[in-house]
PDB file of N, CA, C and O in Angstrom:
ATOM      1  N   MET A   1       8.377 -15.395   6.430  1.00  0.00           N
ATOM      2  CA  MET A   1       7.183 -15.118   5.802  1.00  0.00           C
ATOM      3  C   MET A   1       7.286 -13.765   5.416  1.00  0.00           C
ATOM      4  O   MET A   1       8.087 -13.011   5.969  1.00  0.00           O
ATOM      5  N   ARG A   2       6.469 -13.369   4.428  1.00  0.00           N
ATOM      6  CA  ARG A   2       6.748 -12.407   3.485  1.00  0.00           C
ATOM      7  C   ARG A   2       5.267 -11.058   4.144  1.00  0.00           C
ATOM      8  O   ARG A   2       4.101 -11.186   4.517  1.00  0.00           O
ATOM      9  N   ALA A   3       6.221  -9.893   3.967  1.00  0.00           N
ATOM     10  CA  ALA A   3       4.922  -8.742   4.346  1.00  0.00           C
ATOM     11  C   ALA A   3       4.088  -8.527   3.671  1.00  0.00           C
ATOM     12  O   ALA A   3       4.364  -8.355   2.483  1.00  0.00           O
ATOM     13  N   PRO A   4       2.853  -8.449   4.058  1.00  0.00           N
ATOM     14  CA  PRO A   4       1.750  -8.069   3.137  1.00  0.00           C
ATOM     15  C   PRO A   4       2.210  -6.797   2.304  1.00  0.00           C
ATOM     16  O   PRO A   4       2.987  -5.860   2.490  1.00  0.00           O
ATOM     17  N   ARG A   5       1.303  -7.241   1.236  1.00  0.00           N
ATOM     18  CA  ARG A   5       1.643  -6.070   0.103  1.00  0.00           C
ATOM     19  C   ARG A   5       0.669  -5.017  -0.011  1.00  0.00           C
ATOM     20  O   ARG A   5      -0.549  -5.196  -0.005  1.00  0.00           O
ATOM     21  N   ARG A   6       1.326  -3.784  -0.127  1.00  0.00           N
ATOM     22  CA  ARG A   6       0.410  -2.535   0.149  1.00  0.00           C
ATOM     23  C   ARG A   6       0.123  -1.970  -1.067  1.00  0.00           C
ATOM     24  O   ARG A   6       0.990  -1.525  -1.818  1.00  0.00           O
ATOM     25  N   GLU A   7      -1.146  -1.963  -1.314  1.00  0.00           N
ATOM     26  CA  GLU A   7      -1.624  -1.419  -2.905  1.00  0.00           C
ATOM     27  C   GLU A   7      -1.770  -0.234  -2.883  1.00  0.00           C
ATOM     28  O   GLU A   7      -2.252   0.128  -1.810  1.00  0.00           O
ATOM     29  N   VAL A   8      -1.592   0.515  -3.531  1.00  0.00           N
ATOM     30  CA  VAL A   8      -1.336   2.090  -3.741  1.00  0.00           C
ATOM     31  C   VAL A   8      -2.446   2.415  -4.901  1.00  0.00           C
ATOM     32  O   VAL A   8      -2.162   2.201  -6.080  1.00  0.00           O
ATOM     33  N   SER A   9      -3.742   2.948  -4.514  1.00  0.00           N
ATOM     34  CA  SER A   9      -4.572   3.703  -5.426  1.00  0.00           C
ATOM     35  C   SER A   9      -4.294   4.236  -6.539  1.00  0.00           C
ATOM     36  O   SER A   9      -3.159   4.695  -6.667  1.00  0.00           O
ATOM     37  N   ALA A  10      -4.919   4.296  -7.275  1.00  0.00           N
ATOM     38  CA  ALA A  10      -4.880   5.873  -8.424  1.00  0.00           C
ATOM     39  C   ALA A  10      -4.921   7.261  -7.505  1.00  0.00           C
ATOM     40  O   ALA A  10      -4.193   8.246  -7.622  1.00  0.00           O
ATOM     41  N   VAL A  11      -6.154   6.999  -6.417  1.00  0.00           N
ATOM     42  CA  VAL A  11      -6.363   8.315  -6.042  1.00  0.00           C
ATOM     43  C   VAL A  11      -5.388   8.906  -5.048  1.00  0.00           C
ATOM     44  O   VAL A  11      -5.391  10.070  -4.646  1.00  0.00           O
ATOM     45  N   THR A  12      -4.587   7.977  -4.723  1.00  0.00           N
ATOM     46  CA  THR A  12      -3.366   8.130  -3.619  1.00  0.00           C
ATOM     47  C   THR A  12      -2.280   8.840  -4.373  1.00  0.00           C
ATOM     48  O   THR A  12      -1.566   9.628  -3.754  1.00  0.00           O
ATOM     49  N   HIS A  13      -2.079   8.618  -5.739  1.00  0.00           N
ATOM     50  CA  HIS A  13      -1.192   8.583  -6.549  1.00  0.00           C
ATOM     51  C   HIS A  13      -1.648   9.774  -7.148  1.00  0.00           C
ATOM     52  O   HIS A  13      -0.691  10.534  -7.294  1.00  0.00           O
ATOM     53  N   MET A  14      -2.965  10.380  -7.659  1.00  0.00           N
ATOM     54  CA  MET A  14      -3.329  11.418  -7.842  1.00  0.00           C
ATOM     55  C   MET A  14      -3.419  12.762  -6.960  1.00  0.00           C
ATOM     56  O   MET A  14      -3.172  13.890  -7.387  1.00  0.00           O
ATOM     57  N   TYR A  15      -3.898  12.370  -5.389  1.00  0.00           N
ATOM     58  CA  TYR A  15      -3.301  13.129  -4.689  1.00  0.00           C
ATOM     59  C   TYR A  15      -2.110  13.651  -4.136  1.00  0.00           C
ATOM     60  O   TYR A  15      -2.081  14.544  -3.289  1.00  0.00           O
ATOM     61  N   ASP A  16      -1.250  13.154  -4.564  1.00  0.00           N
ATOM     62  CA  ASP A  16       0.553  13.150  -4.142  1.00  0.00           C
ATOM     63  C   ASP A  16       0.593  13.855  -5.676  1.00  0.00           C
ATOM     64  O   ASP A  16       1.429  14.752  -5.570  1.00  0.00           O
ATOM     65  N   LEU A  17       0.211  13.854  -6.674  1.00  0.00           N
ATOM     66  CA  LEU A  17       0.430  14.363  -7.707  1.00  0.00           C
ATOM     67  C   LEU A  17      -0.116  15.977  -7.872  1.00  0.00           C
ATOM     68  O   LEU A  17       0.433  16.932  -8.422  1.00  0.00           O
ATOM     69  N   ALA A  18      -1.563  15.868  -7.093  1.00  0.00           N
ATOM     70  CA  ALA A  18      -1.858  17.411  -7.075  1.00  0.00           C
ATOM     71  C   ALA A  18      -1.098  18.329  -5.642  1.00  0.00           C
ATOM     72  O   ALA A  18      -0.855  19.534  -5.576  1.00  0.00           O
ATOM     73  N   LEU A  19      -0.942  17.623  -4.963  1.00  0.00           N
ATOM     74  CA  LEU A  19      -0.071  18.152  -3.729  1.00  0.00           C
ATOM     75  C   LEU A  19       1.088  18.853  -4.265  1.00  0.00           C
ATOM     76  O   LEU A  19       1.268  20.053  -4.060  1.00  0.00           O
ATOM     77  N   TRP A  20       1.930  18.074  -4.992  1.00  0.00           N
ATOM     78  CA  TRP A  20       3.154  18.437  -5.652  1.00  0.00           C
ATOM     79  C   TRP A  20       2.850  19.549  -6.556  1.00  0.00           C
ATOM     80  O   TRP A  20       3.481  20.600  -6.448  1.00  0.00           O
ATOM     81  N   LEU A  21       2.012  19.415  -7.365  1.00  0.00           N
ATOM     82  CA  LEU A  21       1.602  20.533  -8.565  1.00  0.00           C
ATOM     83  C   LEU A  21       1.106  21.629  -7.704  1.00  0.00           C
ATOM     84  O   LEU A  21       1.690  22.648  -8.073  1.00  0.00           O
ATOM     85  N   LEU A  22       0.310  21.891  -6.740  1.00  0.00           N
ATOM     86  CA  LEU A  22      -0.160  23.165  -5.768  1.00  0.00           C
ATOM     87  C   LEU A  22       1.187  24.059  -5.508  1.00  0.00           C
ATOM     88  O   LEU A  22       1.349  25.264  -5.696  1.00  0.00           O
ATOM     89  N   SER A  23       2.137  23.037  -4.996  1.00  0.00           N
ATOM     90  CA  SER A  23       3.354  23.784  -4.343  1.00  0.00           C
ATOM     91  C   SER A  23       4.163  24.188  -5.407  1.00  0.00           C
ATOM     92  O   SER A  23       4.866  25.145  -5.085  1.00  0.00           O
ATOM     93  N   ARG A  24       4.340  23.769  -6.682  1.00  0.00           N
ATOM     94  CA  ARG A  24       5.045  24.093  -7.869  1.00  0.00           C
ATOM     95  C   ARG A  24       4.807  25.339  -8.334  1.00  0.00           C
ATOM     96  O   ARG A  24       5.626  26.233  -8.545  1.00  0.00           O
ATOM     97  N   VAL A  25       3.394  25.343  -8.511  1.00  0.00           N
ATOM     98  CA  VAL A  25       2.371  26.568  -8.784  1.00  0.00           C
ATOM     99  C   VAL A  25       2.420  27.749  -7.861  1.00  0.00           C
ATOM    100  O   VAL A  25       2.331  28.924  -8.216  1.00  0.00           O
ATOM    101  N   ALA A  26       2.567  27.320  -6.674  1.00  0.00           N
ATOM    102  CA  ALA A  26       3.110  28.402  -5.886  1.00  0.00           C
ATOM    103  C   ALA A  26       4.155  29.303  -6.140  1.00  0.00           C
ATOM    104  O   ALA A  26       4.072  30.509  -5.904  1.00  0.00           O
ATOM    105  N   ASP A  27       5.315  28.642  -6.704  1.00  0.00           N
ATOM    106  CA  ASP A  27       6.294  29.348  -7.254  1.00  0.00           C
ATOM    107  C   ASP A  27       6.706  29.871  -8.353  1.00  0.00           C
ATOM    108  O   ASP A  27       7.815  30.312  -8.653  1.00  0.00           O
ATOM    109  N   PHE A  28       5.268  29.758  -9.229  1.00  0.00           N
ATOM    110  CA  PHE A  28       5.489  30.491 -10.362  1.00  0.00           C
ATOM    111  C   PHE A  28       5.703  31.826 -10.420  1.00  0.00           C
ATOM    112  O   PHE A  28       5.313  32.463  -9.441  1.00  0.00           O
ATOM    113  N   PRO A  29       6.225  32.431 -11.317  1.00  0.00           N
ATOM    114  CA  PRO A  29       6.146  33.982 -11.075  1.00  0.00           C
ATOM    115  C   PRO A  29       4.905  34.469 -11.510  1.00  0.00           C
ATOM    116  O   PRO A  29       4.214  33.867 -12.332  1.00  0.00           O
ATOM    117  N   ARG A  30       4.483  35.927 -10.803  1.00  0.00           N
ATOM    118  CA  ARG A  30       3.325  36.376 -10.796  1.00  0.00           C
ATOM    119  C   ARG A  30       2.475  36.187 -11.824  1.00  0.00           C
ATOM    120  O   ARG A  30       1.474  35.471 -11.831  1.00  0.00           O
ATOM    121  N   ASN A  31       2.851  36.768 -12.579  1.00  0.00           N
ATOM    122  CA  ASN A  31       2.272  36.867 -14.244  1.00  0.00           C
ATOM    123  C   ASN A  31       1.567  35.719 -14.987  1.00  0.00           C
ATOM    124  O   ASN A  31       0.761  35.847 -15.909  1.00  0.00           O
ATOM    125  N   HIS A  32       2.110  34.301 -14.301  1.00  0.00           N
ATOM    126  CA  HIS A  32       2.153  33.139 -14.867  1.00  0.00           C
ATOM    127  C   HIS A  32       1.177  32.497 -13.648  1.00  0.00           C
ATOM    128  O   HIS A  32       0.495  31.549 -14.037  1.00  0.00           O
ATOM    129  N   ARG A  33       1.043  32.797 -12.516  1.00  0.00           N
ATOM    130  CA  ARG A  33       0.698  32.057 -11.356  1.00  0.00           C
ATOM    131  C   ARG A  33      -1.047  32.322 -11.451  1.00  0.00           C
ATOM    132  O   ARG A  33      -1.833  31.551 -10.901  1.00  0.00           O
ATOM    133  N   PHE A  34      -1.384  33.237 -12.045  1.00  0.00           N
ATOM    134  CA  PHE A  34      -2.937  33.473 -12.014  1.00  0.00           C
ATOM    135  C   PHE A  34      -3.630  33.201 -13.454  1.00  0.00           C
ATOM    136  O   PHE A  34      -4.850  33.201 -13.620  1.00  0.00           O
ATOM    137  N   THR A  35      -2.750  32.989 -14.384  1.00  0.00           N
ATOM    138  CA  THR A  35      -3.242  32.539 -15.212  1.00  0.00           C
ATOM    139  C   THR A  35      -3.425  30.735 -15.290  1.00  0.00           C
ATOM    140  O   THR A  35      -4.360  29.985 -15.011  1.00  0.00           O
ATOM    141  N   LEU A  36      -1.803  30.476 -15.898  1.00  0.00           N
ATOM    142  CA  LEU A  36      -1.249  28.929 -16.355  1.00  0.00           C
ATOM    143  C   LEU A  36      -1.596  28.227 -14.905  1.00  0.00           C
ATOM    144  O   LEU A  36      -2.332  27.241 -14.918  1.00  0.00           O
ATOM    145  N   GLY A  37      -1.115  28.683 -13.744  1.00  0.00           N
ATOM    146  CA  GLY A  37      -1.580  28.137 -12.577  1.00  0.00           C
ATOM    147  C   GLY A  37      -2.616  28.128 -12.066  1.00  0.00           C
ATOM    148  O   GLY A  37      -2.721  27.320 -11.144  1.00  0.00           O
ATOM    149  N   ASP A  38      -3.602  28.816 -12.330  1.00  0.00           N
ATOM    150  CA  ASP A  38      -4.988  28.408 -11.960  1.00  0.00           C
ATOM    151  C   ASP A  38      -5.640  27.342 -12.703  1.00  0.00           C
ATOM    152  O   ASP A  38      -6.496  26.561 -12.289  1.00  0.00           O
ATOM    153  N   ARG A  39      -5.015  27.435 -14.081  1.00  0.00           N
ATOM    154  CA  ARG A  39      -5.588  26.308 -14.657  1.00  0.00           C
ATOM    155  C   ARG A  39      -5.109  24.866 -14.770  1.00  0.00           C
ATOM    156  O   ARG A  39      -5.727  23.890 -15.197  1.00  0.00           O
ATOM    157  N   ILE A  40      -3.767  24.958 -14.254  1.00  0.00           N
ATOM    158  CA  ILE A  40      -3.262  23.564 -13.677  1.00  0.00           C
ATOM    159  C   ILE A  40      -3.882  23.080 -12.336  1.00  0.00           C
ATOM    160  O   ILE A  40      -4.364  21.956 -12.194  1.00  0.00           O
ATOM    161  N   GLU A  41      -3.832  23.939 -11.458  1.00  0.00           N
ATOM    162  CA  GLU A  41      -4.630  23.560 -10.197  1.00  0.00           C
ATOM    163  C   GLU A  41      -5.711  23.174 -10.532  1.00  0.00           C
ATOM    164  O   GLU A  41      -5.913  22.037 -10.106  1.00  0.00           O
ATOM    165  N   MET A  42      -6.735  23.683 -11.250  1.00  0.00           N
ATOM    166  CA  MET A  42      -8.385  23.255 -11.413  1.00  0.00           C
ATOM    167  C   MET A  42      -8.004  22.019 -12.194  1.00  0.00           C
ATOM    168  O   MET A  42      -8.421  21.026 -11.598  1.00  0.00           O
ATOM    169  N   ARG A  43      -7.506  21.782 -13.062  1.00  0.00           N
ATOM    170  CA  ARG A  43      -7.218  20.703 -13.376  1.00  0.00           C
ATOM    171  C   ARG A  43      -7.066  19.320 -13.071  1.00  0.00           C
ATOM    172  O   ARG A  43      -7.457  18.312 -13.658  1.00  0.00           O
ATOM    173  N   ALA A  44      -6.259  19.533 -11.780  1.00  0.00           N
ATOM    174  CA  ALA A  44      -5.664  18.503 -10.959  1.00  0.00           C
ATOM    175  C   ALA A  44      -6.532  18.299  -9.945  1.00  0.00           C
ATOM    176  O   ALA A  44      -6.858  17.154  -9.630  1.00  0.00           O
ATOM    177  N   LEU A  45      -6.961  19.275  -9.380  1.00  0.00           N
ATOM    178  CA  LEU A  45      -8.406  19.168  -8.406  1.00  0.00           C
ATOM    179  C   LEU A  45      -9.688  18.376  -8.942  1.00  0.00           C
ATOM    180  O   LEU A  45     -10.426  17.639  -8.288  1.00  0.00           O
ATOM    181  N   GLU A  46      -9.784  18.768 -10.526  1.00  0.00           N
ATOM    182  CA  GLU A  46     -10.941  18.203 -11.321  1.00  0.00           C
ATOM    183  C   GLU A  46     -10.725  16.483 -11.151  1.00  0.00           C
ATOM    184  O   GLU A  46     -11.516  15.604 -10.807  1.00  0.00           O
ATOM    185  N   ALA A  47      -9.474  16.446 -11.504  1.00  0.00           N
ATOM    186  CA  ALA A  47      -9.168  14.716 -11.891  1.00  0.00           C
ATOM    187  C   ALA A  47      -9.174  14.093 -10.544  1.00  0.00           C
ATOM    188  O   ALA A  47      -9.752  13.010 -10.458  1.00  0.00           O
ATOM    189  N   LEU A  48      -8.558  14.660  -9.335  1.00  0.00           N
ATOM    190  CA  LEU A  48      -8.630  13.839  -8.416  1.00  0.00           C
ATOM    191  C   LEU A  48     -10.193  13.961  -8.072  1.00  0.00           C
ATOM    192  O   LEU A  48     -10.722  12.872  -7.849  1.00  0.00           O
ATOM    193  N   GLU A  49     -11.027  15.079  -7.988  1.00  0.00           N
ATOM    194  CA  GLU A  49     -12.292  14.735  -7.634  1.00  0.00           C
ATOM    195  C   GLU A  49     -13.236  13.778  -8.476  1.00  0.00           C
ATOM    196  O   GLU A  49     -14.382  13.473  -8.148  1.00  0.00           O
ATOM    197  N   LEU A  50     -12.571  13.354  -9.609  1.00  0.00           N
ATOM    198  CA  LEU A  50     -13.528  12.799 -10.621  1.00  0.00           C
ATOM    199  C   LEU A  50     -13.014  10.850 -10.464  1.00  0.00           C
ATOM    200  O   LEU A  50     -13.622   9.825 -10.774  1.00  0.00           O
ATOM    201  N   LEU A  51     -11.706  11.080  -9.872  1.00  0.00           N
ATOM    202  CA  LEU A  51     -11.017   9.511  -9.013  1.00  0.00           C
ATOM    203  C   LEU A  51     -11.654   9.279  -7.797  1.00  0.00           C
ATOM    204  O   LEU A  51     -11.932   8.110  -7.531  1.00  0.00           O
ATOM    205  N   ALA A  52     -11.931  10.129  -7.032  1.00  0.00           N
ATOM    206  CA  ALA A  52     -12.532   9.840  -5.712  1.00  0.00           C
ATOM    207  C   ALA A  52     -14.113   9.660  -5.497  1.00  0.00           C
ATOM    208  O   ALA A  52     -14.683   8.986  -4.639  1.00  0.00           O
ATOM    209  N   GLU A  53     -14.605  10.366  -6.408  1.00  0.00           N
ATOM    210  CA  GLU A  53     -16.164   9.688  -6.206  1.00  0.00           C
ATOM    211  C   GLU A  53     -16.550   8.435  -7.101  1.00  0.00           C
ATOM    212  O   GLU A  53     -16.263   8.134  -8.260  1.00  0.00           O
ATOM    213  N   PRO A  54     -17.233   7.883  -6.218  1.00  0.00           N
ATOM    214  CA  PRO A  54     -17.908   6.351  -6.380  1.00  0.00           C
ATOM    215  C   PRO A  54     -18.223   6.497  -7.586  1.00  0.00           C
ATOM    216  O   PRO A  54     -18.344   7.622  -8.071  1.00  0.00           O
ATOM    217  N   PRO A  55     -18.436   5.250  -8.370  1.00  0.00           N
ATOM    218  CA  PRO A  55     -19.266   5.149  -9.632  1.00  0.00           C
ATOM    219  C   PRO A  55     -20.384   4.923  -9.692  1.00  0.00           C
ATOM    220  O   PRO A  55     -20.652   4.018  -8.902  1.00  0.00           O
ATOM    221  N   THR A  56     -21.496   5.372 -10.390  1.00  0.00           N
ATOM    222  CA  THR A  56     -22.632   5.645 -10.449  1.00  0.00           C
ATOM    223  C   THR A  56     -23.240   4.382 -10.882  1.00  0.00           C
ATOM    224  O   THR A  56     -22.502   3.707 -11.599  1.00  0.00           O
ATOM    225  N   ARG A  57     -24.772   3.731 -10.548  1.00  0.00           N
ATOM    226  CA  ARG A  57     -25.221   2.569 -10.950  1.00  0.00           C
ATOM    227  C   ARG A  57     -25.112   2.236 -12.547  1.00  0.00           C
ATOM    228  O   ARG A  57     -25.037   1.084 -12.976  1.00  0.00           O
ATOM    229  N   ALA A  58     -25.113   3.142 -13.180  1.00  0.00           N
ATOM    230  CA  ALA A  58     -25.137   3.373 -14.860  1.00  0.00           C
ATOM    231  C   ALA A  58     -23.657   2.959 -15.364  1.00  0.00           C
ATOM    232  O   ALA A  58     -23.584   2.302 -16.402  1.00  0.00           O
ATOM    233  N   THR A  59     -22.355   3.349 -14.605  1.00  0.00           N
ATOM    234  CA  THR A  59     -21.400   2.944 -14.838  1.00  0.00           C
ATOM    235  C   THR A  59     -20.492   1.937 -14.239  1.00  0.00           C
ATOM    236  O   THR A  59     -19.356   1.609 -14.579  1.00  0.00           O
ATOM    237  N   ARG A  60     -21.291   1.495 -13.213  1.00  0.00           N
ATOM    238  CA  ARG A  60     -20.823  -0.091 -12.631  1.00  0.00           C
ATOM    239  C   ARG A  60     -20.754  -1.223 -13.384  1.00  0.00           C
ATOM    240  O   ARG A  60     -21.835  -1.637 -13.803  1.00  0.00           O
ATOM    241  N   PRO A  61     -19.694  -1.887 -13.693  1.00  0.00           N
ATOM    242  CA  PRO A  61     -19.896  -3.461 -14.661  1.00  0.00           C
ATOM    243  C   PRO A  61     -20.945  -4.003 -13.752  1.00  0.00           C
ATOM    244  O   PRO A  61     -21.100  -3.788 -12.550  1.00  0.00           O
ATOM    245  N   PRO A  62     -21.890  -5.026 -14.869  1.00  0.00           N
ATOM    246  CA  PRO A  62     -22.666  -5.963 -13.923  1.00  0.00           C
ATOM    247  C   PRO A  62     -21.794  -6.876 -13.302  1.00  0.00           C
ATOM    248  O   PRO A  62     -20.692  -7.285 -13.667  1.00  0.00           O
ATOM    249  N   CYS A  63     -22.460  -7.126 -12.314  1.00  0.00           N
ATOM    250  CA  CYS A  63     -22.124  -8.179 -11.389  1.00  0.00           C
ATOM    251  C   CYS A  63     -22.178 -10.251 -11.692  1.00  0.00           C
ATOM    252  O   CYS A  63     -21.854 -11.017 -10.784  1.00  0.00           O
TER     253      CYS A  63
END
């Protein structure tokens, strides 16, 4: 008998990417960490937030 296949969602992948990016940004040189690093962190967290929020009624496809 075959083991059930585990689906990994886009949210899980984005969460893993955000964690990886945050750990990499922490290693940036100080002069880059607060400019480029902040932009990278904010974009990654914004993407994760957009993926995690449920669709609104207007964007949900008709049943």
